[in-house]
Residue, then its C-alpha position, 0 to 999 in steps of 0.5 A: m500499500g502506498r503512502p497516504l497523499e500529504f497535500a490536498r489535490d485541489d489546492a495543489i492544482k490551484h497553485a499549479v494554475d497560478a504557476f503555469w499562468r505566471e510563467g507559461y508551460a515551457h518556462l516553468s521547470a518541474s522543480k519550480l512547479a512542485e515548489e510553487m505547489g508546496v509539494a515534493k517533486s516526487s509527489l508531483y509525479n506520483t500524483f499527476e504523472s507528468k508536468h503535462t498531465l498537471l497542465l491538463h488538470a490546471i486548464t480544466h480547473y481554470a475553465d470550470a472556475k471561470s464558467v461558474e464565475i460567469r454563470s454567477l452573473t445570471a442572478s444579477d437584476d441587470v445582467v447588461e450592467a453585470l456584463r459591463d462591470l465584468l468587462c471593465e474589470m478585465a480591462k482595468d486589471n486583466d487578472g493582475g496583468r496575467g491575462c486569461f490563462l486559457v488565452n495564454a495557453a492557447a498562444e503558447l501550446g494550442g497550435r502544436d499540442q492536440e491534448v491542450r487544444a482539445l481541453l482549450n476548446a472544451g474550456f472555451g465552449s463551457m464559458q461560451q455556454a455560460f454566457v449563453a445562460v447569462i444572455e437568456a437570463g437577461q432576456q427572461k428579466g427583460t434587460i436584454r433584447m429578445t432579438v439577440d441570438p444568445a449563442t452568437h453573442a456569447l461567442t462575440l463576447m468571447a472574441g471581444i473578451t480575448g481581444i480586450r485581454i490581449l490589448a491590455k497585455s500589450g499596454f492598452g489602457e483602461s480608458q482605451l479599452a472601455s469603448i470595446s467593452a461598451m460596444l459588446v454590451d450596449c447592443l444587448k440592451k432593450 
Protein backbone atom coordinates (compact mmCIF):
# COMPACT_ATOMS: atom_id res chain seq x y z
CA MET A 1 0.00 0.00 0.00
CA GLY A 2 1.34 3.44 -0.97
CA ARG A 3 1.94 6.32 1.37
CA PRO A 4 -1.08 8.54 2.04
CA LEU A 5 -1.41 11.74 0.05
CA GLU A 6 0.16 14.51 2.14
CA PHE A 7 -1.48 17.44 0.34
CA ALA A 8 -4.91 18.48 -0.87
CA ARG A 9 -5.11 17.66 -4.56
CA ASP A 10 -7.46 20.56 -5.41
CA ASP A 11 -5.27 23.06 -3.59
CA ALA A 12 -2.22 21.73 -5.41
CA ILE A 13 -4.01 22.16 -8.76
CA LYS A 14 -4.97 25.75 -7.84
CA HIS A 15 -1.32 26.51 -7.10
CA ALA A 16 -0.33 24.85 -10.38
CA VAL A 17 -2.80 27.07 -12.26
CA ASP A 18 -1.14 30.13 -10.72
CA ALA A 19 2.34 28.89 -11.57
CA PHE A 20 1.53 27.99 -15.20
CA TRP A 21 -0.45 31.23 -15.56
CA ARG A 22 2.45 33.34 -14.36
CA GLU A 23 5.36 31.47 -15.97
CA GLY A 24 3.88 29.64 -18.94
CA TYR A 25 4.43 25.96 -19.62
CA ALA A 26 7.85 25.92 -21.29
CA HIS A 27 9.53 28.27 -18.82
CA LEU A 28 8.31 26.48 -15.71
CA SER A 29 10.56 23.65 -14.55
CA ALA A 30 9.05 20.68 -12.74
CA SER A 31 11.11 21.57 -9.67
CA LYS A 32 9.80 25.14 -9.60
CA LEU A 33 6.26 23.86 -10.23
CA ALA A 34 6.47 21.46 -7.29
CA GLU A 35 7.85 24.25 -5.11
CA GLU A 36 5.00 26.57 -6.14
CA MET A 37 2.51 23.82 -5.33
CA GLY A 38 4.10 23.18 -1.95
CA VAL A 39 4.79 19.52 -2.72
CA ALA A 40 7.83 17.37 -3.28
CA LYS A 41 8.76 16.83 -6.93
CA SER A 42 8.23 13.08 -6.41
CA SER A 43 4.69 13.79 -5.14
CA LEU A 44 3.98 15.82 -8.26
CA TYR A 45 4.97 12.88 -10.44
CA ASN A 46 3.33 10.24 -8.22
CA THR A 47 0.03 12.11 -8.17
CA PHE A 48 -0.12 13.73 -11.61
CA GLU A 49 2.29 11.55 -13.66
CA SER A 50 3.88 14.48 -15.51
CA LYS A 51 4.07 18.23 -15.79
CA HIS A 52 1.99 17.95 -18.96
CA THR A 53 -0.76 15.96 -17.26
CA LEU A 54 -0.83 18.55 -14.48
CA LEU A 55 -1.19 21.29 -17.11
CA LEU A 56 -4.25 19.48 -18.47
CA HIS A 57 -5.77 19.40 -14.97
CA ALA A 58 -4.92 23.09 -14.53
CA ILE A 59 -6.66 24.05 -17.79
CA THR A 60 -9.79 22.14 -16.81
CA HIS A 61 -9.78 23.62 -13.30
CA TYR A 62 -9.42 27.19 -14.59
CA ALA A 63 -12.12 26.80 -17.26
CA ASP A 64 -14.55 25.27 -14.76
CA ALA A 65 -13.94 28.08 -12.25
CA LYS A 66 -14.39 30.81 -14.89
CA SER A 67 -17.58 29.19 -16.19
CA VAL A 68 -19.04 29.18 -12.67
CA GLU A 69 -18.00 32.82 -12.23
CA ILE A 70 -19.69 33.81 -15.50
CA ARG A 71 -22.87 31.83 -14.69
CA SER A 72 -23.13 33.67 -11.37
CA LEU A 73 -24.06 36.77 -13.40
CA THR A 74 -27.45 35.16 -14.11
CA ALA A 75 -28.47 36.15 -10.58
CA SER A 76 -27.96 39.84 -11.34
CA ASP A 77 -31.04 42.03 -11.63
CA ASP A 78 -29.43 43.88 -14.54
CA VAL A 79 -27.38 41.38 -16.54
CA VAL A 80 -26.19 44.03 -18.98
CA GLU A 81 -24.64 46.07 -16.17
CA ALA A 82 -23.13 42.92 -14.64
CA LEU A 83 -21.54 42.07 -18.01
CA ARG A 84 -20.29 45.65 -18.37
CA ASP A 85 -18.73 45.48 -14.89
CA LEU A 86 -17.05 42.16 -15.75
CA LEU A 87 -15.55 43.54 -18.98
CA CYS A 88 -14.48 46.81 -17.36
CA GLU A 89 -12.71 44.88 -14.60
CA MET A 90 -10.88 42.81 -17.24
CA ALA A 91 -9.79 46.00 -19.01
CA LYS A 92 -8.73 47.57 -15.71
CA ASP A 93 -6.89 44.71 -14.01
CA ASN A 94 -6.72 41.83 -16.54
CA ASP A 95 -6.23 39.36 -13.68
CA GLY A 96 -3.28 41.24 -12.28
CA GLY A 97 -1.77 41.70 -15.74
CA ARG A 98 -1.61 37.96 -16.39
CA GLY A 99 -4.46 37.95 -18.89
CA CYS A 100 -6.57 34.84 -19.39
CA PHE A 101 -4.90 31.52 -18.61
CA LEU A 102 -6.73 29.82 -21.49
CA VAL A 103 -5.70 32.51 -23.96
CA ASN A 104 -2.10 32.29 -22.74
CA ALA A 105 -2.10 28.49 -23.05
CA ALA A 106 -3.67 28.70 -26.51
CA ALA A 107 -0.97 31.12 -27.67
CA GLU A 108 1.83 28.99 -26.25
CA LEU A 109 0.66 25.44 -26.97
CA GLY A 110 -2.67 25.39 -28.83
CA GLY A 111 -1.09 25.18 -32.25
CA ARG A 112 1.08 22.17 -31.51
CA ASP A 113 -0.41 20.14 -28.66
CA GLN A 114 -3.61 18.27 -29.54
CA GLU A 115 -4.50 17.39 -25.93
CA VAL A 116 -4.12 20.99 -24.81
CA ARG A 117 -6.09 22.20 -27.84
CA ALA A 118 -8.97 19.80 -27.08
CA LEU A 119 -9.17 20.97 -23.47
CA LEU A 120 -8.93 24.62 -24.49
CA ASN A 121 -11.76 24.09 -26.95
CA ALA A 122 -13.86 22.42 -24.25
CA GLY A 123 -12.99 25.17 -21.75
CA PHE A 124 -13.84 27.99 -24.11
CA GLY A 125 -17.00 26.10 -25.07
CA SER A 126 -18.02 25.85 -21.42
CA MET A 127 -17.46 29.56 -20.95
CA GLN A 128 -19.47 30.29 -24.09
CA GLN A 129 -22.35 28.23 -22.71
CA ALA A 130 -22.12 30.20 -19.47
CA PHE A 131 -22.47 33.43 -21.45
CA VAL A 132 -25.45 31.91 -23.29
CA ALA A 133 -27.07 31.29 -19.89
CA VAL A 134 -26.36 34.88 -18.83
CA ILE A 135 -27.86 36.32 -22.03
CA GLU A 136 -30.93 34.09 -21.74
CA ALA A 137 -31.34 35.17 -18.10
CA GLY A 138 -31.20 38.80 -19.21
CA GLN A 139 -33.82 38.13 -21.86
CA GLN A 140 -36.10 36.50 -19.29
CA LYS A 141 -35.62 39.48 -16.94
CA GLY A 142 -36.33 41.93 -19.74
CA THR A 143 -32.93 43.66 -19.76
CA ILE A 144 -31.68 42.06 -22.99
CA ARG A 145 -33.49 42.28 -26.31
CA MET A 146 -35.25 39.08 -27.38
CA THR A 147 -33.84 39.51 -30.91
CA VAL A 148 -30.30 38.84 -29.64
CA ASP A 149 -29.17 35.33 -30.55
CA PRO A 150 -27.60 34.04 -27.30
CA ALA A 151 -25.15 31.61 -28.94
CA THR A 152 -23.88 34.11 -31.50
CA HIS A 153 -23.51 36.94 -29.01
CA ALA A 154 -21.88 34.65 -26.46
CA LEU A 155 -19.20 33.85 -29.05
CA THR A 156 -18.91 37.57 -29.83
CA LEU A 157 -18.36 38.24 -26.12
CA MET A 158 -15.68 35.55 -26.01
CA ALA A 159 -13.87 37.06 -29.01
CA GLY A 160 -14.17 40.57 -27.58
CA ILE A 161 -12.93 39.52 -24.16
CA THR A 162 -9.97 37.72 -25.72
CA GLY A 163 -9.16 40.89 -27.66
CA ILE A 164 -9.49 43.07 -24.57
CA ARG A 165 -7.16 40.79 -22.62
CA ILE A 166 -4.53 40.72 -25.38
CA LEU A 167 -4.69 44.48 -25.89
CA ALA A 168 -4.44 45.06 -22.13
CA LYS A 169 -1.32 42.87 -22.00
CA SER A 170 0.03 44.91 -24.92
CA GLY A 171 -0.20 48.14 -22.96
CA PHE A 172 -3.58 49.53 -23.98
CA GLY A 173 -5.13 51.37 -21.05
CA GLU A 174 -8.47 50.98 -19.36
CA SER A 175 -9.91 54.08 -21.00
CA GLN A 176 -8.88 52.85 -24.45
CA LEU A 177 -10.55 49.48 -23.86
CA ALA A 178 -13.72 50.88 -22.29
CA SER A 179 -15.25 51.60 -25.69
CA ILE A 180 -14.82 47.96 -26.73
CA SER A 181 -16.49 46.82 -23.52
CA ALA A 182 -19.35 49.25 -24.11
CA MET A 183 -19.87 48.08 -27.70
CA LEU A 184 -19.98 44.44 -26.61
CA VAL A 185 -22.73 45.02 -24.07
CA ASP A 186 -24.66 48.05 -25.29
CA CYS A 187 -26.00 46.17 -28.29
CA LEU A 188 -27.74 43.80 -25.86
CA LYS A 189 -29.85 46.48 -24.15
CA LYS A 190 -33.54 46.49 -24.56
